Each structure stands twice: as C-alpha cells, then as structure tokens.
C-alpha positions as CSV (number, residue, x, y, z in Angstrom):
1,M,4.0,25.9,-11.4
2,S,2.9,22.9,-13.3
3,A,3.3,19.3,-12.0
4,H,5.6,18.7,-14.9
5,A,8.1,21.3,-13.7
6,V,8.6,20.1,-10.2
7,R,9.9,17.2,-8.3
8,T,7.7,15.1,-5.9
9,G,8.9,13.2,-2.9
10,V,7.8,9.7,-2.0
11,W,8.7,8.8,1.6
12,F,8.3,5.2,2.4
13,I,7.7,3.9,6.0
14,G,9.6,0.6,5.7
15,A,11.9,2.1,3.0
16,R,14.3,-0.9,2.9
17,G,11.6,-3.5,2.7
18,S,10.7,-5.6,-0.3
19,V,7.8,-3.4,-1.5
20,A,9.7,-0.1,-1.2
21,T,12.9,-1.5,-2.7
22,T,10.9,-2.9,-5.7
23,A,9.0,0.3,-6.1
24,T,12.2,2.4,-6.0
25,A,14.1,0.2,-8.4
26,G,11.1,-0.2,-10.7
27,C,10.5,3.5,-10.9
28,A,14.1,4.1,-12.0
29,A,13.7,1.3,-14.6
30,V,10.5,2.7,-16.0
31,A,11.8,6.2,-16.1
32,A,14.9,5.0,-18.0
33,G,12.9,3.0,-20.5
34,L,14.4,-0.3,-19.3
35,H,11.1,-1.9,-18.6
36,P,7.4,-1.2,-19.4
37,A,5.1,0.1,-16.6
38,A,3.2,-3.1,-16.2
39,G,0.8,-2.9,-13.3
40,M,0.8,0.9,-13.1
41,V,-2.8,1.9,-13.8
42,T,-1.7,5.6,-13.9
43,E,0.4,4.9,-17.0
44,T,-2.7,3.8,-19.0
45,A,-4.5,6.0,-21.4
46,P,-7.4,7.2,-19.1
47,F,-4.8,9.0,-16.9
48,A,-3.0,10.9,-19.7
49,D,-3.2,14.6,-19.2
50,S,-4.4,14.3,-15.6
51,G,-1.5,16.3,-14.4
52,L,0.1,13.5,-12.4
53,P,3.8,14.0,-11.6
54,P,5.9,12.2,-14.1
55,V,7.6,9.0,-13.0
56,A,11.0,10.5,-13.6
57,S,10.2,13.4,-11.2
58,L,9.8,11.2,-8.1
59,V,12.4,11.4,-5.4
60,F,12.6,8.6,-2.8
61,G,13.5,8.5,0.9
62,G,12.0,7.1,4.0
63,H,12.2,5.7,7.5
64,D,13.3,2.2,8.5
65,T,14.8,0.4,11.4
66,L,16.9,-1.9,9.2
67,D,20.4,-1.0,8.0
68,C,20.8,-3.1,4.8
69,P,21.6,-0.7,2.0
70,L,19.1,-0.5,-0.8
71,P,21.5,-1.7,-3.5
72,K,22.3,-4.8,-1.5
73,R,18.6,-5.4,-0.7
74,A,17.8,-5.1,-4.5
75,E,20.5,-7.7,-5.2
76,A,18.9,-10.1,-2.8
77,L,15.5,-9.5,-4.5
78,A,17.0,-10.2,-7.9
79,A,18.6,-13.4,-6.6
80,G,15.1,-14.4,-5.5
81,G,13.6,-13.7,-8.9
82,V,11.6,-10.6,-7.7
83,L,13.6,-8.1,-9.7
84,P,15.0,-8.9,-13.2
85,H,18.5,-10.1,-13.4
86,G,20.9,-7.2,-13.9
87,L,18.4,-4.5,-12.8
88,P,20.1,-3.7,-9.5
89,S,23.3,-2.9,-11.3
90,A,21.5,-0.8,-14.0
91,V,19.8,1.4,-11.4
92,R,22.5,1.3,-8.7
93,A,22.9,5.1,-8.7
94,E,19.2,5.7,-8.2
95,L,19.1,3.1,-5.4
96,A,22.1,4.6,-3.7
97,A,20.6,8.1,-3.9
98,A,17.4,6.8,-2.3
99,D,19.3,5.0,0.4
100,A,21.1,8.2,1.3
101,E,17.7,9.7,2.1
102,I,16.6,6.9,4.5
103,R,16.5,7.9,8.2
104,L,16.4,5.7,11.3
105,G,12.8,5.0,12.4
106,G,11.5,3.8,15.7
107,P,10.7,3.3,18.4
108,L,13.7,0.9,18.8
109,P,14.2,-1.4,21.7
110,G,15.2,0.6,24.7
111,D,14.1,3.9,23.1
112,T,13.1,6.2,25.9
113,R,11.5,8.9,23.7
114,G,7.8,9.6,24.2
115,D,5.3,9.8,21.4
116,E,5.7,13.6,21.0
117,E,9.5,13.4,20.7
118,L,9.2,10.6,18.1
119,I,6.6,12.4,16.1
120,A,8.6,15.7,16.1
121,A,11.8,13.8,15.0
122,F,10.0,12.0,12.2
123,A,8.3,15.2,11.0
124,A,11.7,17.0,11.0
125,D,13.1,14.3,8.8
126,L,10.3,14.8,6.3
127,T,10.6,18.6,6.3
128,D,14.4,18.3,5.8
129,F,13.9,15.9,2.9
130,G,11.6,18.3,1.1
131,S,13.8,21.3,1.7
132,R,17.1,19.7,0.7
133,N,15.6,18.2,-2.5
134,H,13.5,21.3,-3.4
135,L,10.3,19.2,-3.6
136,A,6.9,20.7,-4.3
137,R,5.4,18.1,-1.9
138,T,6.1,14.7,-0.3
139,V,3.6,11.8,-0.1
140,V,4.2,9.5,2.8
141,V,3.4,5.8,2.1
142,N,3.3,3.2,4.8
143,V,4.6,-0.2,3.4
144,S,6.1,-1.5,6.7
145,S,5.3,-4.9,8.2
146,T,1.8,-5.4,9.6
147,E,1.5,-4.6,13.3
148,P,-1.1,-6.1,15.6
149,A,-4.3,-4.1,16.4
150,P,-3.5,-1.8,19.3
151,D,-4.8,-2.6,22.8
152,P,-7.7,-0.2,23.5
153,D,-6.2,0.6,26.8
154,A,-2.7,1.4,25.4
155,T,-1.2,4.7,26.5
156,R,1.1,5.0,23.6
157,L,0.3,5.3,19.9
158,P,1.3,2.3,17.7
159,A,4.4,2.9,15.5
160,S,2.2,3.3,12.3
161,S,0.3,6.1,14.0
162,L,3.5,7.9,15.1
163,Y,4.6,8.1,11.4
164,A,1.1,9.1,10.3
165,A,1.0,11.9,12.9
166,A,4.5,13.0,11.6
167,A,3.1,13.2,8.1
168,L,0.2,15.4,9.2
169,R,2.6,17.7,11.1
170,A,4.9,18.0,8.1
171,G,2.0,18.8,5.8
172,C,2.3,15.6,3.7
173,P,-0.5,13.6,2.1
174,Y,-0.5,10.0,3.5
175,V,-1.2,6.5,2.2
176,N,-1.6,3.5,4.5
177,F,-0.9,0.5,2.3
178,T,-0.9,-1.8,5.3
179,P,-3.6,-3.1,7.7
180,S,-1.9,-1.2,10.6
181,T,-3.7,1.6,12.4
182,G,-2.0,4.6,10.9
183,L,-4.3,7.6,10.7
184,R,-7.2,5.7,12.2
185,A,-6.0,6.0,15.8
186,P,-8.8,7.7,17.8
187,A,-6.2,10.2,19.2
188,L,-5.4,11.5,15.7
189,Q,-8.9,12.2,14.5
190,G,-8.8,15.8,15.4
191,A,-5.5,16.4,13.7
192,V,-6.6,14.5,10.6
193,A,-9.7,16.7,10.2
194,A,-7.8,19.9,10.9
195,S,-4.9,19.1,8.5
196,G,-6.8,19.6,5.3
197,L,-4.5,16.9,3.7
198,P,-5.7,14.2,1.3
199,H,-5.2,10.7,2.5
200,A,-6.0,7.1,1.4
201,G,-6.0,3.6,2.8
202,R,-5.9,1.1,4.2
203,D,-4.4,-2.3,3.3
204,G,-3.4,-2.6,-0.3
205,K,-5.4,-5.1,-2.4
206,T,-2.9,-7.0,-4.4
207,G,-3.5,-10.8,-4.8
208,Q,-6.1,-13.0,-3.1
209,T,-8.4,-10.2,-2.0
210,L,-8.1,-8.6,-5.5
211,L,-9.5,-11.8,-6.9
212,R,-12.2,-12.0,-4.2
213,S,-13.3,-8.5,-5.0
214,V,-13.9,-9.6,-8.6
215,L,-15.5,-13.0,-7.9
216,A,-17.8,-12.0,-5.1
217,P,-19.9,-9.5,-7.2
218,M,-20.3,-12.3,-9.8
219,F,-22.1,-14.5,-7.3
220,V,-24.3,-11.6,-6.2
221,Q,-25.2,-10.5,-9.7
222,R,-26.0,-14.1,-10.8
223,A,-28.1,-14.8,-7.7
224,L,-25.9,-17.7,-6.6
225,P,-25.9,-18.0,-2.8
226,V,-22.4,-18.4,-1.3
227,R,-22.5,-21.0,1.5
228,A,-18.8,-20.9,2.5
229,W,-15.6,-19.2,1.4
230,S,-12.3,-20.4,2.9
231,G,-8.8,-19.6,2.0
232,T,-5.1,-20.3,2.7
233,N,-2.0,-18.2,2.1
234,L,1.5,-19.7,2.0
235,L,4.2,-17.1,2.0
236,G,7.7,-16.4,3.2
237,G,9.9,-13.3,3.4
238,G,9.4,-10.5,5.8
239,D,5.6,-10.7,5.5
240,G,5.5,-14.3,6.3
241,A,7.6,-13.8,9.4
242,A,5.5,-10.8,10.5
243,L,2.2,-12.6,9.9
244,A,3.4,-15.6,11.9
245,D,2.3,-13.5,14.9
246,P,-1.4,-14.4,15.4
247,A,-2.3,-10.8,16.3
248,A,-0.8,-9.5,13.1
249,A,-2.4,-12.2,11.0
250,A,-5.8,-11.3,12.6
251,A,-5.3,-7.6,11.6
252,K,-4.5,-8.7,8.0
253,N,-7.4,-11.2,7.7
254,A,-9.9,-8.6,8.8
255,G,-9.5,-6.8,5.5
256,K,-9.8,-10.0,3.5
257,E,-13.1,-10.9,5.3
258,R,-14.5,-7.4,5.0
259,V,-14.4,-7.5,1.2
260,L,-16.7,-10.5,1.3
261,A,-19.0,-9.2,3.9
262,D,-19.4,-5.8,2.2
263,T,-20.1,-7.5,-1.2
264,L,-22.2,-10.5,-0.2
265,G,-24.1,-8.7,2.5
266,A,-22.8,-10.9,5.3
267,A,-19.6,-12.8,6.0
268,P,-19.9,-16.4,4.7
269,E,-18.8,-19.4,6.7
270,G,-15.0,-20.1,6.5
271,E,-11.7,-18.5,7.4
272,V,-8.4,-17.4,5.9
273,H,-5.3,-19.1,7.2
274,I,-1.8,-17.6,6.8
275,D,1.2,-19.9,7.0
276,D,4.8,-18.7,7.1
277,V,6.9,-20.8,4.7
278,P,10.4,-19.3,4.7
279,A,11.5,-21.3,1.7
280,L,9.1,-19.4,-0.5
281,G,11.0,-16.1,0.1
282,D,9.0,-13.2,-1.4
283,W,6.7,-15.5,-3.3
284,K,3.2,-16.6,-2.2
285,T,0.5,-19.0,-3.0
286,A,-3.1,-18.2,-2.2
287,W,-5.9,-20.8,-2.5
288,D,-9.6,-20.2,-2.1
289,H,-12.4,-22.8,-1.8
290,I,-15.9,-21.4,-2.5
291,A,-19.0,-23.4,-1.9
292,F,-22.2,-22.1,-3.5
293,D,-25.7,-23.1,-4.5
294,G,-27.0,-23.3,-8.0
295,F,-30.5,-23.7,-9.5
296,L,-32.7,-26.0,-7.5
297,G,-30.1,-26.2,-4.7
298,A,-27.4,-27.9,-6.8
299,R,-24.3,-27.8,-4.7
300,M,-21.3,-26.4,-6.5
301,V,-17.7,-25.5,-5.8
302,L,-15.2,-23.0,-7.3
303,Q,-11.5,-23.2,-6.4
304,T,-8.9,-20.7,-7.3
305,T,-5.1,-20.6,-7.0
306,W,-3.1,-17.4,-7.1
307,Q,0.7,-17.6,-7.3
308,G,2.8,-14.5,-7.4
309,C,5.1,-12.1,-5.7
310,D,3.5,-9.6,-3.4
311,S,6.3,-7.0,-3.8
312,A,6.0,-7.0,-7.6
313,L,2.2,-6.7,-7.3
314,A,2.3,-3.9,-4.7
315,A,5.1,-1.8,-6.1
316,P,3.2,-0.3,-9.1
317,L,0.2,0.4,-6.9
318,V,2.1,2.4,-4.4
319,L,3.6,4.4,-7.2
320,D,0.1,5.0,-8.6
321,L,-1.1,6.1,-5.2
322,A,1.8,8.5,-4.6
323,R,1.2,10.2,-7.9
324,L,-2.6,10.4,-7.5
325,L,-2.4,11.9,-3.9
326,A,0.4,14.3,-5.0
327,R,-1.9,15.6,-7.7
328,A,-4.9,15.7,-5.3
329,H,-2.8,17.8,-2.9
330,E,-1.7,20.1,-5.7
331,V,-5.3,20.9,-6.7
332,G,-6.4,21.5,-3.1
333,L,-8.4,18.3,-2.4
334,S,-8.5,17.2,1.2
335,G,-9.7,14.5,3.5
336,P,-10.1,10.8,2.7
337,R,-10.2,10.0,-1.0
338,P,-12.8,7.3,-1.5
339,E,-12.1,7.4,-5.3
340,L,-8.9,5.5,-4.4
341,G,-10.8,2.6,-2.9
342,F,-9.8,0.6,-6.0
343,Y,-6.4,0.0,-4.4
344,F,-7.5,-1.1,-0.9
345,K,-9.2,-3.9,1.1
346,D,-10.5,-1.4,3.7
347,P,-10.9,1.9,1.8
348,D,-12.1,5.2,3.1
349,G,-15.6,4.8,1.8
350,G,-16.9,4.1,-1.8
351,P,-18.2,0.9,-3.4
352,A,-16.8,-2.6,-2.7
353,A,-16.9,-4.1,-6.1
354,L,-13.7,-3.7,-8.1
355,S,-15.6,-2.8,-11.3
356,E,-17.4,0.0,-9.6
357,Q,-14.2,1.1,-7.8
358,Y,-12.4,1.3,-11.2
359,L,-15.2,3.6,-12.6
360,A,-14.8,5.8,-9.5
361,L,-11.1,6.0,-10.1
362,L,-11.6,6.9,-13.8
363,A,-14.0,9.7,-12.7
364,F,-11.3,10.9,-10.3
365,A,-8.8,11.0,-13.2
366,E,-11.2,13.1,-15.2
367,Q,-11.7,15.4,-12.2
368,L,-7.9,15.9,-11.9
369,R,-7.7,16.5,-15.7
370,G,-10.4,19.2,-15.3
371,E,-8.2,21.1,-12.7
372,R,-5.5,21.7,-15.2
C-alpha cells in the first residue's frame, strides 16, 4: 500500500508541551492551507515524490504528565505570540482529537511501578493508538523537558529511556529531539540492535547551535584560528525552568560544545551560560562572542544575536523527522540514520558542518525516491 493511502501516527513524549502543541496545531494549519509550511524542509522541492506521508495523513497522540488540554495550551501559546492569533480556534477540532489520544506518562511521584511495568504500559498505549486509528506505523518523538545525565550507578532507567524502550517494544521508529539519554542508555543497546527499527537523534538543532554549525566551518575553511567562543542564552517557559537545574543545563550545553569541537578540531576556550528569565515566556535570546585571529595575528571579534521562539523553530523540524523516519521504516531501513544529522546537535554519525549535512539529507531524499 502506498504511503499516500495510509495514515501515520506521531506520538509525542511531552505531548502537551510547547513544541508538541505548536507542531500539532501547525500541522493542522498547513494541511488546511491556513498557513504556509515555513521551516519544513520536507515541503521543499527536493523532497517531492520521495514517498513521505502527506502532512494531512498524520495522526497525533502522546504521553505527558501534565493535564492541561491541548486547546487551552494552544490558547496560551497564541496569547504569548507563539501561535498566530485565531489559530487555536481554527484548528480546535484537530487539537481536541489529538488531546483525546494523550495518555498519562510517568513515573509520577509516588509511582511504585518498576521499569518493566512502565515500559509495558507505555508500549501498550502505543499499540492501542495504532490499532484504534488504523495506522500503518507510528513514529515516537521525544520533545519533553531535558533531564540530567543519569548517574552511572543508577539502578533505574531514566524516564526518556523508559519511553524509548517502549517504542522499541511496540515496533515504532524513534526520534530523540532532546539531549536526554533516550535510546543511548547502555542497558538498551542490545534491544536497539535487535529491533531493526530506524532511529535518529539526539538534541534538535534549532537556534544558537544552528548558527554555530554554519559559522564554525567558515573559520576553518578561511584558516582563521578561533581563540575563544562564549555564549549566553536567556529564555523562559518550560525550557527555562527545566534548564535552571545545573545538571539539566550541563546536558544541554554538551551538545552545543560538541558542534564546535567536532568542527574546529578542539573545543575553544569559553562556555555557554543558560539563564531562566520567566518574563520571556517561550521566547529566547542567544548571544555569542567569537574571538579569532586574522592575518599577521590581528585580533578580531564576531558577535551574533539570535532572537526567536524555540517552539516555532522546533515544530517544523519534528514534523520533518516524523515523516522521514516513517518513510525510512516503510522501505525497510533500520538502525541509526546519520543522514538526519542535519537536524541534531549530537547526531548518530555523519558530518558536522551544516552544508555537508544538508547534502547528506538530499541524498537520503533521493534514496527514498528510488524506493518507490
């Protein structure tokens, strides 16, 4: 059966968060022709006829520990300027349908279930979602808050890995758009290899690191030594609150620093600081200060400022990834997909420079087209 004759599930971990809500509302708006698909690379010409599931064929559900209904969450995002005015009302039916498919996640405070019980429960939710909605396949996408790196001596899997294990058990391709552990937990490596499922991650590249992945190759290619590269992020909303935890911030910053180290050959002097500014809501400002040497040792500085909304930057990317992995699964591809490194700070292999990653992505689109 062709991809155009079936429906594809998108199961968000963190389904009532800003990114998932924006993606769900945005998908409905694009499908209805209310707004253009700005930011969706898979809607550009090179991806035509690659067999990707149509935007209108996507069915949404997910896990979350919050109980705020999606329509109300969308109204709050519209009030904050993240979603266009009037959009929550225009796509209220689609938001309500997705909200009806959201199941309680965990582990919650006081939850006495062990890892195996939680994985089995989450996997059952996924299987039931696919069966009730007559879906050809479901892609699980983790867009929940960043969790701290797990203690090496921990006896329990982190929450992100419980959901990832459930995706494997339910036979679902998996995307980790967060810096959290997910499929990379050592205890899951055997199951990952045996699953034969395509997967991609981790840590979506949306703002500051996107710009770093463009600028860093410029310095290398022009033989301009970088002496120091420092940065600051000011953000509010759920991400700001989560990243106020130093351990979570450290997990987030590891991906930002890795992009520079991979491209420049070594990590330059300097750090990234993340400050929670609740008044900013879902908006963020990212500032970088780059010190480099020019000809004859001339000392030079480049400063950049990025202001934007992470949810609006991330939403089209997670829709891209869900469509690309669904198609990869349909044609029988398995394992980590380095071709999708274009979307991540810490990808599963592949080049570090954004221009090279884009070429790899285009080659992947051509490969998918050839499978039709």
